[in-house]
Biotite code that builds the C-alpha atoms (Angstrom):
import biotite.structure as struc

atoms = struc.array([
    struc.Atom([80.776, 67.333, 27.731], chain_id="A", res_id=1, res_name="MET", atom_name="CA", element="C"),
    struc.Atom([77.479, 65.842, 26.613], chain_id="A", res_id=2, res_name="CYS", atom_name="CA", element="C"),
    struc.Atom([75.570, 67.923, 24.123], chain_id="A", res_id=3, res_name="LYS", atom_name="CA", element="C"),
    struc.Atom([71.735, 67.802, 24.377], chain_id="A", res_id=4, res_name="PHE", atom_name="CA", element="C"),
    struc.Atom([70.106, 66.790, 21.072], chain_id="A", res_id=5, res_name="ASN", atom_name="CA", element="C"),
    struc.Atom([66.499, 68.043, 20.758], chain_id="A", res_id=6, res_name="TYR", atom_name="CA", element="C"),
    struc.Atom([65.794, 65.856, 17.741], chain_id="A", res_id=7, res_name="PHE", atom_name="CA", element="C"),
    struc.Atom([66.646, 62.643, 19.630], chain_id="A", res_id=8, res_name="ASN", atom_name="CA", element="C"),
    struc.Atom([64.635, 63.854, 22.627], chain_id="A", res_id=9, res_name="PHE", atom_name="CA", element="C"),
    struc.Atom([61.534, 64.465, 20.489], chain_id="A", res_id=10, res_name="ILE", atom_name="CA", element="C"),
    struc.Atom([61.842, 61.049, 18.774], chain_id="A", res_id=11, res_name="ILE", atom_name="CA", element="C"),
    struc.Atom([62.217, 59.309, 22.137], chain_id="A", res_id=12, res_name="ALA", atom_name="CA", element="C"),
    struc.Atom([59.182, 61.195, 23.544], chain_id="A", res_id=13, res_name="ALA", atom_name="CA", element="C"),
    struc.Atom([57.041, 60.225, 20.513], chain_id="A", res_id=14, res_name="LEU", atom_name="CA", element="C"),
    struc.Atom([58.009, 56.582, 20.809], chain_id="A", res_id=15, res_name="ILE", atom_name="CA", element="C"),
    struc.Atom([57.206, 56.616, 24.532], chain_id="A", res_id=16, res_name="LEU", atom_name="CA", element="C"),
    struc.Atom([53.850, 58.319, 23.882], chain_id="A", res_id=17, res_name="ALA", atom_name="CA", element="C"),
    struc.Atom([52.924, 55.742, 21.220], chain_id="A", res_id=18, res_name="LEU", atom_name="CA", element="C"),
    struc.Atom([53.886, 52.888, 23.500], chain_id="A", res_id=19, res_name="PHE", atom_name="CA", element="C"),
    struc.Atom([51.868, 54.256, 26.427], chain_id="A", res_id=20, res_name="VAL", atom_name="CA", element="C"),
    struc.Atom([48.810, 55.000, 24.268], chain_id="A", res_id=21, res_name="SER", atom_name="CA", element="C"),
    struc.Atom([48.933, 51.549, 22.668], chain_id="A", res_id=22, res_name="ALA", atom_name="CA", element="C"),
    struc.Atom([48.906, 49.919, 26.080], chain_id="A", res_id=23, res_name="CYS", atom_name="CA", element="C"),
    struc.Atom([45.958, 52.037, 27.196], chain_id="A", res_id=24, res_name="ALA", atom_name="CA", element="C"),
    struc.Atom([43.692, 51.175, 24.232], chain_id="A", res_id=25, res_name="LEU", atom_name="CA", element="C"),
    struc.Atom([40.708, 48.982, 25.090], chain_id="A", res_id=26, res_name="PRO", atom_name="CA", element="C"),
    struc.Atom([40.749, 45.472, 23.728], chain_id="A", res_id=27, res_name="THR", atom_name="CA", element="C"),
    struc.Atom([38.624, 44.836, 20.680], chain_id="A", res_id=28, res_name="ALA", atom_name="CA", element="C"),
    struc.Atom([35.382, 42.980, 21.279], chain_id="A", res_id=29, res_name="THR", atom_name="CA", element="C"),
    struc.Atom([34.473, 40.171, 18.886], chain_id="A", res_id=30, res_name="PRO", atom_name="CA", element="C"),
    struc.Atom([31.861, 40.903, 16.285], chain_id="A", res_id=31, res_name="LEU", atom_name="CA", element="C"),
    struc.Atom([28.447, 39.326, 16.866], chain_id="A", res_id=32, res_name="PRO", atom_name="CA", element="C"),
    struc.Atom([28.868, 37.217, 13.721], chain_id="A", res_id=33, res_name="ALA", atom_name="CA", element="C"),
    struc.Atom([31.861, 35.443, 15.305], chain_id="A", res_id=34, res_name="SER", atom_name="CA", element="C"),
    struc.Atom([29.911, 34.633, 18.454], chain_id="A", res_id=35, res_name="THR", atom_name="CA", element="C"),
    struc.Atom([28.285, 31.183, 18.462], chain_id="A", res_id=36, res_name="PRO", atom_name="CA", element="C"),
    struc.Atom([24.526, 30.995, 18.625], chain_id="A", res_id=37, res_name="ALA", atom_name="CA", element="C"),
    struc.Atom([23.116, 30.823, 22.152], chain_id="A", res_id=38, res_name="PRO", atom_name="CA", element="C"),
    struc.Atom([21.868, 27.561, 23.513], chain_id="A", res_id=39, res_name="THR", atom_name="CA", element="C"),
    struc.Atom([18.101, 27.939, 23.740], chain_id="A", res_id=40, res_name="PRO", atom_name="CA", element="C"),
    struc.Atom([16.575, 27.811, 27.171], chain_id="A", res_id=41, res_name="THR", atom_name="CA", element="C"),
    struc.Atom([12.914, 28.093, 28.030], chain_id="A", res_id=42, res_name="PRO", atom_name="CA", element="C"),
    struc.Atom([13.628, 31.076, 30.297], chain_id="A", res_id=43, res_name="THR", atom_name="CA", element="C"),
    struc.Atom([14.831, 33.110, 27.279], chain_id="A", res_id=44, res_name="GLN", atom_name="CA", element="C"),
    struc.Atom([11.493, 32.729, 25.564], chain_id="A", res_id=45, res_name="SER", atom_name="CA", element="C"),
    struc.Atom([9.124, 35.643, 25.299], chain_id="A", res_id=46, res_name="ALA", atom_name="CA", element="C"),
    struc.Atom([5.797, 34.689, 23.744], chain_id="A", res_id=47, res_name="PRO", atom_name="CA", element="C"),
    struc.Atom([5.094, 36.367, 20.423], chain_id="A", res_id=48, res_name="PRO", atom_name="CA", element="C"),
    struc.Atom([1.745, 37.837, 19.515], chain_id="A", res_id=49, res_name="ASN", atom_name="CA", element="C"),
    struc.Atom([-0.152, 34.566, 19.213], chain_id="A", res_id=50, res_name="ARG", atom_name="CA", element="C"),
    struc.Atom([-2.947, 36.256, 17.291], chain_id="A", res_id=51, res_name="ALA", atom_name="CA", element="C"),
    struc.Atom([-0.475, 36.664, 14.420], chain_id="A", res_id=52, res_name="ALA", atom_name="CA", element="C"),
    struc.Atom([0.234, 32.924, 14.126], chain_id="A", res_id=53, res_name="ILE", atom_name="CA", element="C"),
    struc.Atom([-1.501, 31.758, 10.973], chain_id="A", res_id=54, res_name="ALA", atom_name="CA", element="C"),
    struc.Atom([-3.138, 28.623, 12.345], chain_id="A", res_id=55, res_name="ILE", atom_name="CA", element="C"),
    struc.Atom([-6.567, 28.044, 13.790], chain_id="A", res_id=56, res_name="SER", atom_name="CA", element="C"),
    struc.Atom([-7.115, 27.097, 17.445], chain_id="A", res_id=57, res_name="PRO", atom_name="CA", element="C"),
    struc.Atom([-8.774, 23.813, 16.532], chain_id="A", res_id=58, res_name="THR", atom_name="CA", element="C"),
    struc.Atom([-8.238, 21.673, 13.435], chain_id="A", res_id=59, res_name="PRO", atom_name="CA", element="C"),
    struc.Atom([-10.416, 22.522, 10.461], chain_id="A", res_id=60, res_name="THR", atom_name="CA", element="C"),
    struc.Atom([-10.832, 20.920, 7.061], chain_id="A", res_id=61, res_name="ALA", atom_name="CA", element="C"),
    struc.Atom([-8.836, 23.770, 5.520], chain_id="A", res_id=62, res_name="THR", atom_name="CA", element="C"),
    struc.Atom([-5.810, 23.446, 7.832], chain_id="A", res_id=63, res_name="ASP", atom_name="CA", element="C"),
    struc.Atom([-2.852, 21.899, 6.014], chain_id="A", res_id=64, res_name="PRO", atom_name="CA", element="C"),
    struc.Atom([-1.303, 18.677, 7.188], chain_id="A", res_id=65, res_name="ALA", atom_name="CA", element="C"),
    struc.Atom([2.130, 18.939, 8.793], chain_id="A", res_id=66, res_name="ALA", atom_name="CA", element="C"),
    struc.Atom([3.700, 17.115, 5.852], chain_id="A", res_id=67, res_name="GLY", atom_name="CA", element="C"),
    struc.Atom([2.590, 19.814, 3.440], chain_id="A", res_id=68, res_name="LEU", atom_name="CA", element="C"),
    struc.Atom([3.893, 22.526, 5.758], chain_id="A", res_id=69, res_name="LEU", atom_name="CA", element="C"),
    struc.Atom([7.161, 20.619, 6.213], chain_id="A", res_id=70, res_name="ALA", atom_name="CA", element="C"),
    struc.Atom([7.836, 20.534, 2.457], chain_id="A", res_id=71, res_name="GLU", atom_name="CA", element="C"),
    struc.Atom([8.222, 24.319, 2.498], chain_id="A", res_id=72, res_name="SER", atom_name="CA", element="C"),
    struc.Atom([9.759, 24.174, 5.956], chain_id="A", res_id=73, res_name="GLY", atom_name="CA", element="C"),
    struc.Atom([12.693, 22.134, 4.672], chain_id="A", res_id=74, res_name="LYS", atom_name="CA", element="C"),
    struc.Atom([13.580, 24.809, 2.114], chain_id="A", res_id=75, res_name="ASN", atom_name="CA", element="C"),
    struc.Atom([13.255, 27.567, 4.710], chain_id="A", res_id=76, res_name="ILE", atom_name="CA", element="C"),
    struc.Atom([15.400, 25.551, 7.135], chain_id="A", res_id=77, res_name="PHE", atom_name="CA", element="C"),
    struc.Atom([18.140, 25.127, 4.528], chain_id="A", res_id=78, res_name="VAL", atom_name="CA", element="C"),
    struc.Atom([18.035, 28.820, 3.620], chain_id="A", res_id=79, res_name="LYS", atom_name="CA", element="C"),
    struc.Atom([17.920, 30.375, 7.104], chain_id="A", res_id=80, res_name="TYR", atom_name="CA", element="C"),
    struc.Atom([18.809, 27.755, 9.695], chain_id="A", res_id=81, res_name="CYS", atom_name="CA", element="C"),
    struc.Atom([21.423, 25.469, 8.163], chain_id="A", res_id=82, res_name="SER", atom_name="CA", element="C"),
    struc.Atom([24.261, 27.979, 8.393], chain_id="A", res_id=83, res_name="LYS", atom_name="CA", element="C"),
    struc.Atom([24.256, 27.408, 12.174], chain_id="A", res_id=84, res_name="CYS", atom_name="CA", element="C"),
    struc.Atom([22.349, 24.130, 12.658], chain_id="A", res_id=85, res_name="HIS", atom_name="CA", element="C"),
    struc.Atom([23.713, 22.304, 9.577], chain_id="A", res_id=86, res_name="GLY", atom_name="CA", element="C"),
    struc.Atom([21.797, 21.169, 6.492], chain_id="A", res_id=87, res_name="GLU", atom_name="CA", element="C"),
    struc.Atom([20.678, 18.012, 8.282], chain_id="A", res_id=88, res_name="LYS", atom_name="CA", element="C"),
    struc.Atom([20.113, 19.742, 11.635], chain_id="A", res_id=89, res_name="GLY", atom_name="CA", element="C"),
    struc.Atom([23.239, 18.096, 13.042], chain_id="A", res_id=90, res_name="GLU", atom_name="CA", element="C"),
    struc.Atom([24.479, 21.308, 14.652], chain_id="A", res_id=91, res_name="GLY", atom_name="CA", element="C"),
    struc.Atom([27.475, 23.273, 13.449], chain_id="A", res_id=92, res_name="LEU", atom_name="CA", element="C"),
    struc.Atom([27.749, 26.423, 15.569], chain_id="A", res_id=93, res_name="PHE", atom_name="CA", element="C"),
    struc.Atom([24.351, 25.898, 17.171], chain_id="A", res_id=94, res_name="ALA", atom_name="CA", element="C"),
    struc.Atom([22.720, 22.906, 18.870], chain_id="A", res_id=95, res_name="PRO", atom_name="CA", element="C"),
    struc.Atom([21.560, 19.786, 17.072], chain_id="A", res_id=96, res_name="THR", atom_name="CA", element="C"),
    struc.Atom([17.873, 20.101, 16.179], chain_id="A", res_id=97, res_name="VAL", atom_name="CA", element="C"),
    struc.Atom([17.285, 16.929, 14.144], chain_id="A", res_id=98, res_name="ILE", atom_name="CA", element="C"),
    struc.Atom([18.043, 13.365, 15.142], chain_id="A", res_id=99, res_name="GLY", atom_name="CA", element="C"),
    struc.Atom([20.127, 11.926, 17.933], chain_id="A", res_id=100, res_name="ARG", atom_name="CA", element="C"),
    struc.Atom([21.237, 14.602, 20.374], chain_id="A", res_id=101, res_name="GLY", atom_name="CA", element="C"),
    struc.Atom([18.474, 16.992, 19.366], chain_id="A", res_id=102, res_name="SER", atom_name="CA", element="C"),
    struc.Atom([17.867, 19.547, 22.082], chain_id="A", res_id=103, res_name="ASN", atom_name="CA", element="C"),
    struc.Atom([14.188, 20.167, 21.306], chain_id="A", res_id=104, res_name="LEU", atom_name="CA", element="C"),
    struc.Atom([13.227, 18.238, 24.420], chain_id="A", res_id=105, res_name="GLY", atom_name="CA", element="C"),
    struc.Atom([14.094, 21.188, 26.640], chain_id="A", res_id=106, res_name="LYS", atom_name="CA", element="C"),
    struc.Atom([10.779, 22.697, 25.559], chain_id="A", res_id=107, res_name="TYR", atom_name="CA", element="C"),
    struc.Atom([7.808, 20.942, 27.057], chain_id="A", res_id=108, res_name="SER", atom_name="CA", element="C"),
    struc.Atom([5.687, 21.281, 23.935], chain_id="A", res_id=109, res_name="SER", atom_name="CA", element="C"),
    struc.Atom([5.699, 22.392, 20.329], chain_id="A", res_id=110, res_name="ALA", atom_name="CA", element="C"),
    struc.Atom([4.027, 25.611, 21.551], chain_id="A", res_id=111, res_name="ARG", atom_name="CA", element="C"),
    struc.Atom([7.060, 26.389, 23.726], chain_id="A", res_id=112, res_name="GLY", atom_name="CA", element="C"),
    struc.Atom([9.403, 25.789, 20.817], chain_id="A", res_id=113, res_name="LEU", atom_name="CA", element="C"),
    struc.Atom([7.228, 27.899, 18.489], chain_id="A", res_id=114, res_name="MET", atom_name="CA", element="C"),
    struc.Atom([7.227, 30.739, 21.012], chain_id="A", res_id=115, res_name="ASP", atom_name="CA", element="C"),
    struc.Atom([11.022, 30.561, 21.242], chain_id="A", res_id=116, res_name="TYR", atom_name="CA", element="C"),
    struc.Atom([11.882, 30.395, 17.542], chain_id="A", res_id=117, res_name="ILE", atom_name="CA", element="C"),
    struc.Atom([9.504, 33.195, 16.552], chain_id="A", res_id=118, res_name="THR", atom_name="CA", element="C"),
    struc.Atom([11.317, 35.542, 18.931], chain_id="A", res_id=119, res_name="VAL", atom_name="CA", element="C"),
    struc.Atom([15.014, 34.639, 18.599], chain_id="A", res_id=120, res_name="VAL", atom_name="CA", element="C"),
    struc.Atom([15.526, 32.848, 15.280], chain_id="A", res_id=121, res_name="MET", atom_name="CA", element="C"),
    struc.Atom([17.192, 33.036, 12.870], chain_id="A", res_id=122, res_name="PRO", atom_name="CA", element="C"),
    struc.Atom([20.135, 34.037, 15.021], chain_id="A", res_id=123, res_name="TYR", atom_name="CA", element="C"),
    struc.Atom([21.360, 36.728, 12.618], chain_id="A", res_id=124, res_name="ASP", atom_name="CA", element="C"),
    struc.Atom([17.865, 38.199, 12.034], chain_id="A", res_id=125, res_name="ALA", atom_name="CA", element="C"),
    struc.Atom([15.522, 37.302, 14.927], chain_id="A", res_id=126, res_name="PRO", atom_name="CA", element="C"),
    struc.Atom([11.799, 37.436, 14.173], chain_id="A", res_id=127, res_name="GLY", atom_name="CA", element="C"),
    struc.Atom([12.385, 38.117, 10.471], chain_id="A", res_id=128, res_name="SER", atom_name="CA", element="C"),
    struc.Atom([10.351, 35.205, 9.094], chain_id="A", res_id=129, res_name="LEU", atom_name="CA", element="C"),
    struc.Atom([6.597, 35.240, 8.693], chain_id="A", res_id=130, res_name="THR", atom_name="CA", element="C"),
    struc.Atom([4.479, 33.323, 11.186], chain_id="A", res_id=131, res_name="GLN", atom_name="CA", element="C"),
    struc.Atom([3.619, 30.864, 8.410], chain_id="A", res_id=132, res_name="GLN", atom_name="CA", element="C"),
    struc.Atom([7.337, 30.280, 7.709], chain_id="A", res_id=133, res_name="GLU", atom_name="CA", element="C"),
    struc.Atom([8.004, 29.616, 11.396], chain_id="A", res_id=134, res_name="TYR", atom_name="CA", element="C"),
    struc.Atom([5.138, 27.125, 11.421], chain_id="A", res_id=135, res_name="LEU", atom_name="CA", element="C"),
    struc.Atom([6.555, 25.426, 8.319], chain_id="A", res_id=136, res_name="GLN", atom_name="CA", element="C"),
    struc.Atom([10.007, 25.112, 9.895], chain_id="A", res_id=137, res_name="VAL", atom_name="CA", element="C"),
    struc.Atom([8.442, 23.827, 13.122], chain_id="A", res_id=138, res_name="LEU", atom_name="CA", element="C"),
    struc.Atom([6.466, 21.201, 11.178], chain_id="A", res_id=139, res_name="SER", atom_name="CA", element="C"),
    struc.Atom([9.656, 20.140, 9.393], chain_id="A", res_id=140, res_name="PHE", atom_name="CA", element="C"),
    struc.Atom([11.515, 19.737, 12.703], chain_id="A", res_id=141, res_name="LEU", atom_name="CA", element="C"),
    struc.Atom([8.662, 17.846, 14.363], chain_id="A", res_id=142, res_name="LEU", atom_name="CA", element="C"),
    struc.Atom([8.364, 15.371, 11.491], chain_id="A", res_id=143, res_name="ILE", atom_name="CA", element="C"),
    struc.Atom([12.130, 14.903, 11.150], chain_id="A", res_id=144, res_name="GLN", atom_name="CA", element="C"),
    struc.Atom([12.334, 14.070, 14.845], chain_id="A", res_id=145, res_name="ASN", atom_name="CA", element="C"),
    struc.Atom([9.414, 11.621, 14.672], chain_id="A", res_id=146, res_name="GLY", atom_name="CA", element="C"),
    struc.Atom([7.288, 13.719, 17.020], chain_id="A", res_id=147, res_name="LEU", atom_name="CA", element="C"),
    struc.Atom([4.323, 13.947, 14.622], chain_id="A", res_id=148, res_name="ILE", atom_name="CA", element="C"),
    struc.Atom([3.237, 12.189, 11.461], chain_id="A", res_id=149, res_name="LYS", atom_name="CA", element="C"),
    struc.Atom([3.052, 14.019, 8.124], chain_id="A", res_id=150, res_name="PRO", atom_name="CA", element="C"),
    struc.Atom([-0.737, 13.623, 8.042], chain_id="A", res_id=151, res_name="GLU", atom_name="CA", element="C"),
    struc.Atom([-1.161, 15.408, 11.403], chain_id="A", res_id=152, res_name="THR", atom_name="CA", element="C"),
    struc.Atom([-3.236, 18.556, 11.002], chain_id="A", res_id=153, res_name="VAL", atom_name="CA", element="C"),
    struc.Atom([-1.682, 21.408, 12.941], chain_id="A", res_id=154, res_name="ILE", atom_name="CA", element="C"),
    struc.Atom([-3.728, 23.817, 15.063], chain_id="A", res_id=155, res_name="SER", atom_name="CA", element="C"),
    struc.Atom([-2.588, 26.184, 17.794], chain_id="A", res_id=156, res_name="SER", atom_name="CA", element="C"),
    struc.Atom([-4.282, 24.035, 20.463], chain_id="A", res_id=157, res_name="ASN", atom_name="CA", element="C"),
    struc.Atom([-2.467, 20.981, 19.164], chain_id="A", res_id=158, res_name="GLN", atom_name="CA", element="C"),
    struc.Atom([0.916, 22.715, 19.473], chain_id="A", res_id=159, res_name="LEU", atom_name="CA", element="C"),
    struc.Atom([0.467, 22.681, 23.243], chain_id="A", res_id=160, res_name="GLN", atom_name="CA", element="C"),
    struc.Atom([-0.434, 18.961, 23.132], chain_id="A", res_id=161, res_name="GLN", atom_name="CA", element="C"),
    struc.Atom([2.603, 17.918, 21.066], chain_id="A", res_id=162, res_name="ILE", atom_name="CA", element="C"),
    struc.Atom([5.149, 16.869, 23.671], chain_id="A", res_id=163, res_name="GLN", atom_name="CA", element="C"),
    struc.Atom([8.789, 17.233, 22.639], chain_id="A", res_id=164, res_name="LEU", atom_name="CA", element="C"),
    struc.Atom([10.291, 14.894, 25.220], chain_id="A", res_id=165, res_name="LYS", atom_name="CA", element="C"),
    struc.Atom([10.513, 11.382, 23.918], chain_id="A", res_id=166, res_name="LYS", atom_name="CA", element="C"),
])
């Protein structure tokens, strides 16, 4: 005759319960840091408070030239942007922003690009730079892509006039 063993029954029940609970657990979602940066689209852009942008509406004698802004912009780009876009803007986990294959042309003007980057960049800390730092990075990108000359004086009205499509 078969003798019932409570110990074996309890062990079998625990193993079954562990198996069933393991199958019912939700799958882990990837951490945001492992997710690649989104491809910018003009529809994602929400204009920032333009009054906070530290540039005048029309060029003045005190406005810095884009080349001067770009000198600082390069350092800011390397510090905050290069981890996704690459040190030369070639695109690592995010789109190419400097040189051949640059995707800046999807914004009709430098104003559109400025509006976008001030809201969603850097990817890991959106909106964390000062308006002046965003302008410096923008100047760096515009010069590196041959869209403006270093001696160009930047004003908010001019940002709308700087076309990004070559």
